[in-house]
N, CA, C and O of each residue as an XYZ file, in Angstrom:
444
protein
N      64.192     77.325     97.006
C      65.326     77.528     96.150
C      64.869     78.333     94.939
O      63.789     78.092     94.398
N      65.692     79.286     94.516
C      65.397     80.121     93.355
C      66.435     79.837     92.277
O      67.625     79.718     92.566
N      65.975     79.730     91.033
C      66.869     79.433     89.933
C      66.420     80.146     88.661
O      65.258     80.527     88.521
N      67.360     80.318     87.744
C      66.980     80.806     86.416
C      66.570     79.635     85.530
O      66.089     79.842     84.415
N      66.754     78.422     86.009
C      66.301     77.226     85.321
C      67.250     76.662     84.287
O      66.982     75.602     83.722
N      68.341     77.336     84.027
C      69.232     76.922     82.948
C      69.801     75.523     83.157
O      69.902     74.758     82.198
N      70.168     75.173     84.365
C      70.745     73.859     84.648
C      69.764     72.937     85.376
O      70.146     71.860     85.837
N      68.536     73.348     85.476
C      67.538     72.608     86.245
C      67.388     71.167     85.774
O      67.314     70.252     86.593
N      67.342     70.963     84.480
C      67.159     69.618     83.936
C      68.255     68.672     84.429
O      67.993     67.496     84.682
N      69.462     69.176     84.564
C      70.600     68.350     84.987
C      70.589     68.024     86.481
O      71.168     67.023     86.903
N      69.928     68.867     87.281
C      69.992     68.704     88.737
C      68.643     68.400     89.381
O      68.536     68.378     90.607
N      67.627     68.168     88.579
C      66.288     68.010     89.132
C      66.193     66.801     90.069
O      65.478     66.863     91.069
N      66.887     65.720     89.772
C      66.851     64.557     90.662
C      67.518     64.869     92.000
O      67.024     64.463     93.052
N      68.634     65.586     91.958
C      69.306     65.985     93.200
C      68.415     66.909     94.032
O      68.369     66.804     95.258
N      67.716     67.807     93.355
C      66.801     68.721     94.057
C      65.690     67.931     94.740
O      65.356     68.186     95.897
N      65.127     66.978     94.019
C      64.056     66.145     94.585
C      64.571     65.364     95.790
O      63.913     65.319     96.830
N      65.742     64.750     95.655
C      66.308     63.950     96.735
C      66.674     64.785     97.954
O      66.670     64.282     99.078
N      66.991     66.061     97.737
C      67.400     66.924     98.848
C      66.239     67.299     99.768
O      66.448     67.732    100.901
N      65.022     67.128     99.270
C      63.862     67.464    100.084
C      63.427     68.912     99.970
O      62.563     69.356    100.727
N      64.002     69.654     99.047
C      63.560     71.042     98.827
C      62.069     71.013     98.504
O      61.629     70.265     97.631
N      61.300     71.832     99.214
C      59.852     71.731     99.066
C      59.235     72.761     98.130
O      58.040     72.687     97.843
N      60.019     73.719     97.647
C      59.504     74.699     96.687
C      60.653     75.171     95.807
O      61.720     75.544     96.294
N      60.414     75.147     94.527
C      61.403     75.598     93.556
C      60.815     76.793     92.813
O      59.772     76.684     92.169
N      61.491     77.926     92.909
C      61.055     79.138     92.237
C      61.947     79.375     91.029
O      63.172     79.407     91.143
N      61.318     79.542     89.867
C      62.048     79.779     88.630
C      61.739     81.191     88.152
O      60.572     81.552     87.995
N      62.767     81.986     87.921
C      62.597     83.322     87.355
C      62.391     83.162     85.853
O      63.275     82.688     85.139
N      61.216     83.563     85.386
C      60.874     83.391     83.976
C      59.986     84.554     83.551
O      58.797     84.585     83.868
N      60.566     85.504     82.837
C      59.838     86.714     82.454
C      59.158     86.611     81.102
O      58.280     87.417     80.793
N      59.543     85.640     80.291
C      58.977     85.553     78.945
C      59.007     84.127     78.429
O      59.929     83.365     78.720
N      57.991     83.779     77.665
C      57.949     82.505     76.956
C      58.228     82.700     75.478
O      58.177     81.749     74.697
N      58.522     83.930     75.097
C      58.873     84.264     73.724
C      60.387     84.125     73.568
O      61.156     84.766     74.283
N      60.796     83.291     72.638
C      62.228     82.989     72.477
C      63.078     84.249     72.285
O      64.129     84.383     72.911
N      62.634     85.166     71.430
C      63.422     86.376     71.164
C      63.512     87.280     72.389
O      64.580     87.814     72.691
N      62.403     87.452     73.091
C      62.421     88.283     74.305
C      63.263     87.628     75.389
O      64.014     88.301     76.095
N      63.134     86.315     75.517
C      63.928     85.593     76.508
C      65.416     85.790     76.237
O      66.192     86.074     77.150
N      65.802     85.635     74.981
C      67.215     85.800     74.616
C      67.669     87.238     74.857
O      68.777     87.461     75.346
N      66.830     88.207     74.521
C      67.192     89.608     74.746
C      67.362     89.897     76.237
O      68.275     90.624     76.630
N      66.492     89.334     77.057
C      66.549     89.585     78.499
C      67.712     88.879     79.185
O      68.303     89.412     80.124
N      68.039     87.672     78.711
C      69.045     86.866     79.399
C      70.399     86.849     78.703
O      71.423     86.564     79.324
N      70.395     87.157     77.408
C      71.621     87.094     76.633
C      71.954     85.696     76.137
O      72.999     85.476     75.524
N      71.050     84.746     76.407
C      71.284     83.353     76.034
C      70.017     82.784     75.394
O      68.908     83.047     75.860
N      70.186     82.006     74.326
C      69.047     81.370     73.661
C      68.834     79.990     74.275
O      69.226     78.977     73.696
N      68.206     79.958     75.457
C      68.055     78.676     76.156
C      66.651     78.485     76.721
O      66.476     77.745     77.690
N      65.658     79.131     76.141
C      64.289     78.992     76.645
C      63.843     77.533     76.649
O      63.233     77.083     77.619
N      64.135     76.788     75.585
C      63.731     75.381     75.543
C      64.376     74.581     76.665
O      63.732     73.716     77.259
N      65.628     74.859     76.958
C      66.335     74.175     78.045
C      65.668     74.466     79.386
O      65.475     73.563     80.201
N      65.320     75.723     79.605
C      64.658     76.116     80.857
C      63.301     75.425     80.971
O      62.956     74.900     82.029
N      62.534     75.425     79.882
C      61.212     74.781     79.911
C      61.330     73.275     80.139
O      60.497     72.693     80.834
N      62.348     72.638     79.567
C      62.562     71.198     79.806
C      62.865     70.938     81.278
O      62.400     69.950     81.846
N      63.633     71.814     81.887
C      63.925     71.674     83.307
C      62.683     71.850     84.163
O      62.475     71.114     85.128
N      61.862     72.821     83.809
C      60.607     73.049     84.544
C      59.697     71.827     84.409
O      59.115     71.372     85.394
N      59.577     71.303     83.200
C      58.748     70.112     82.986
C      59.297     68.907     83.739
O      58.530     68.108     84.275
N      60.612     68.772     83.783
C      61.222     67.668     84.523
C      60.913     67.778     86.016
O      60.633     66.776     86.674
N      60.964     68.995     86.540
C      60.633     69.209     87.955
C      59.168     68.876     88.216
O      58.838     68.234     89.213
N      58.299     69.314     87.323
C      56.871     69.023     87.466
C      56.622     67.514     87.406
O      55.798     66.994     88.158
N      57.323     66.813     86.523
C      57.170     65.361     86.407
C      57.597     64.638     87.675
O      57.140     63.525     87.935
N      58.463     65.255     88.465
C      58.935     64.655     89.722
C      58.172     65.199     90.926
O      58.578     65.010     92.073
N      57.057     65.879     90.645
C      56.177     66.404     91.700
C      56.870     67.393     92.627
O      56.576     67.442     93.821
N      57.781     68.172     92.081
C      58.390     69.259     92.843
C      57.463     70.462     92.720
O      57.087     70.848     91.613
N      57.098     71.046     93.837
C      56.219     72.215     93.837
C      56.952     73.383     93.167
O      58.101     73.679     93.497
N      56.275     74.036     92.227
C      56.901     75.097     91.430
C      56.209     76.439     91.601
O      54.996     76.525     91.795
N      57.023     77.477     91.521
C      56.525     78.849     91.442
C      57.340     79.547     90.354
O      58.562     79.412     90.292
N      56.643     80.291     89.503
C      57.313     81.101     88.495
C      57.249     82.554     88.946
O      56.182     83.055     89.300
N      58.390     83.224     88.934
C      58.443     84.662     89.169
C      58.522     85.344     87.813
O      59.431     85.069     87.029
N      57.588     86.220     87.536
C      57.560     86.951     86.267
C      57.553     88.448     86.563
O      56.618     88.963     87.177
N      58.599     89.140     86.123
C      58.610     90.598     86.234
C      57.744     91.120     85.095
O      58.068     90.936     83.921
N      56.660     91.763     85.444
C      55.696     92.247     84.456
C      56.122     93.626     83.953
O      56.279     94.565     84.734
N      56.304     93.732     82.642
C      56.718     94.987     82.016
C      55.839     95.256     80.801
O      55.030     94.419     80.401
N      56.012     96.421     80.235
C      55.271     96.737     79.011
C      55.616     95.784     77.872
O      54.782     95.521     77.006
N      56.822     95.276     77.871
C      57.243     94.423     76.760
C      56.760     92.976     76.889
O      56.848     92.219     75.921
N      56.255     92.573     78.053
C      55.792     91.189     78.177
C      54.376     91.048     78.719
O      53.912     89.929     78.935
N      53.686     92.153     78.940
C      52.345     92.074     79.534
C      51.377     91.275     78.668
O      50.453     90.645     79.181
N      51.592     91.303     77.345
C      50.701     90.549     76.458
C      50.936     89.040     76.574
O      50.171     88.251     76.019
N      51.979     88.639     77.282
C      52.273     87.221     77.477
C      51.633     86.647     78.742
O      51.800     85.465     79.043
N      50.917     87.466     79.466
C      50.366     87.014     80.736
C      49.465     85.790     80.563
O      49.560     84.846     81.347
N      48.602     85.786     79.563
C      47.727     84.636     79.342
C      48.517     83.370     79.037
O      48.206     82.303     79.565
N      49.538     83.480     78.188
C      50.322     82.292     77.856
C      51.142     81.820     79.057
O      51.361     80.620     79.224
N      51.591     82.745     79.882
C      52.327     82.354     81.087
C      51.394     81.642     82.073
O      51.779     80.651     82.694
N      50.178     82.149     82.210
C      49.205     81.482     83.077
C      48.907     80.069     82.573
O      48.805     79.129     83.362
N      48.769     79.931     81.270
C      48.507     78.612     80.683
C      49.680     77.672     80.955
O      49.477     76.529     81.364
N      50.910     78.149     80.729
C      52.088     77.329     80.981
C      52.151     76.918     82.452
O      52.408     75.755     82.763
N      51.920     77.856     83.342
C      51.949     77.549     84.778
C      50.893     76.510     85.135
O      51.133     75.626     85.957
N      49.739     76.623     84.517
C      48.687     75.633     84.756
C      49.121     74.253     84.270
O      48.847     73.250     84.929
N      49.794     74.195     83.129
C      50.253     72.918     82.564
C      51.248     72.209     83.477
O      51.254     70.981     83.555
N      52.084     72.975     84.163
C      53.099     72.376     85.041
C      52.715     72.476     86.521
O      53.528     72.219     87.408
N      51.461     72.855     86.762
C      50.923     72.974     88.117
C      51.776     73.902     88.982
O      52.121     73.574     90.118
N      52.110     75.075     88.416
C      52.948     76.041     89.122
C      52.138     77.274     89.527
O      51.186     77.667     88.854
N      52.535     77.850     90.613
C      52.005     79.136     91.058
C      52.723     80.223     90.262
O      53.917     80.107     89.988
N      52.002     81.272     89.891
C      52.622     82.402     89.194
C      52.655     83.594     90.135
O      51.624     84.024     90.652
N      53.848     84.118     90.349
C      54.022     85.316     91.170
C      54.434     86.442     90.240
O      55.478     86.378     89.591
N      53.606     87.471     90.184
C      53.892     88.625     89.339
C      54.648     89.669     90.145
O      54.231     90.057     91.237
N      55.754     90.109     89.595
C      56.576     91.137     90.221
C      56.511     92.374     89.354
O      56.411     92.274     88.131
N      56.566     93.533     89.971
C      56.541     94.759     89.176
C      57.935     95.378     89.130
O      58.721     95.263     90.071
N      58.210     96.024     88.028
C      59.487     96.706     87.837
C      59.280     98.147     88.292
O      58.604     98.929     87.623
N      59.856     98.482     89.410
C      59.693     99.821     89.954
C      60.572    100.797     89.188
O      61.656    100.438     88.728
N      60.106    102.018     89.056
C      60.814    103.015     88.253
C      62.245    103.227     88.716
O      63.139    103.411     87.889
N      62.480    103.207     90.023
C      63.837    103.454     90.498
C      64.782    102.299     90.150
O      65.998    102.444     90.270
N      64.239    101.161     89.724
C      65.072    100.035     89.331
C      65.534    100.127     87.883
O      66.444     99.407     87.471
N      64.913    101.007     87.114
C      65.261    101.153     85.706
C      66.381    102.177     85.597
O      66.216    103.325     86.007
N      67.513    101.771     85.051
C      68.643    102.708     84.979
C      68.360    103.879     84.042
O      67.629    103.752     83.060
N      68.955    105.014     84.371
C      68.850    106.177     83.498
C      69.869    106.052     82.380
O      70.951    105.494     82.564
N      69.508    106.581     81.220
C      70.479    106.587     80.131
C      71.399    107.797     80.326
O      71.146    108.605     81.220
N      72.446    107.948     79.529
C      73.399    109.045     79.731
C      72.770    110.440     79.668
O      73.354    111.397     80.177
N      71.604    110.570     79.059
C      70.947    111.878     78.962
C      70.091    112.177     80.189
O      69.457    113.230     80.261
N      70.069    111.253     81.156
C      69.315    111.485     82.371
C      67.866    111.051     82.302
O      67.131    111.214     83.276
N      67.434    110.501     81.176
C      66.057    110.036     81.035
C      65.986    108.561     81.414
O      66.969    107.827     81.309
N      64.824    108.151     81.849
C      64.615    106.747     82.201
C      64.641    105.880     80.943
O      64.119    106.269     79.898
N      65.233    104.741     81.053
C      65.231    103.775     79.971
C      63.797    103.274     79.815
O      63.222    102.765     80.777
N      63.215    103.403     78.644
C      61.809    103.025     78.441
C      61.667    101.744     77.644
O      60.592    101.465     77.113
N      62.710    100.975     77.552
C      62.677     99.722     76.812
C      61.652     98.761     77.365
O      61.050     98.003     76.604
N      61.436     98.769     78.672
C      60.527     97.815     79.306
C      59.150     98.249     79.110
O      58.221     97.584     79.568
């Protein structure tokens, strides 16, 4: 099962009872401001509480992190967090064709 983790804390017991054997959480940043900019919502603490709740119930976890120029310096902290919750970290790359062009035809270089 893949989730953004926003409601994970509320459903973690149901997930455990269902027998789901791997929970993948999309998490690109542990920095509150970057997380809010990427998601449009200030809910990093809520997501982390859900991840910790899943870990406390021995649900196997994997974090998917899209690695970009704006979050590459967070790799060490993400590895540490994953270690704390006994999660596997899967690094995904942002391919150039996935980055939308701006109206002038140039690639968006925000990432």
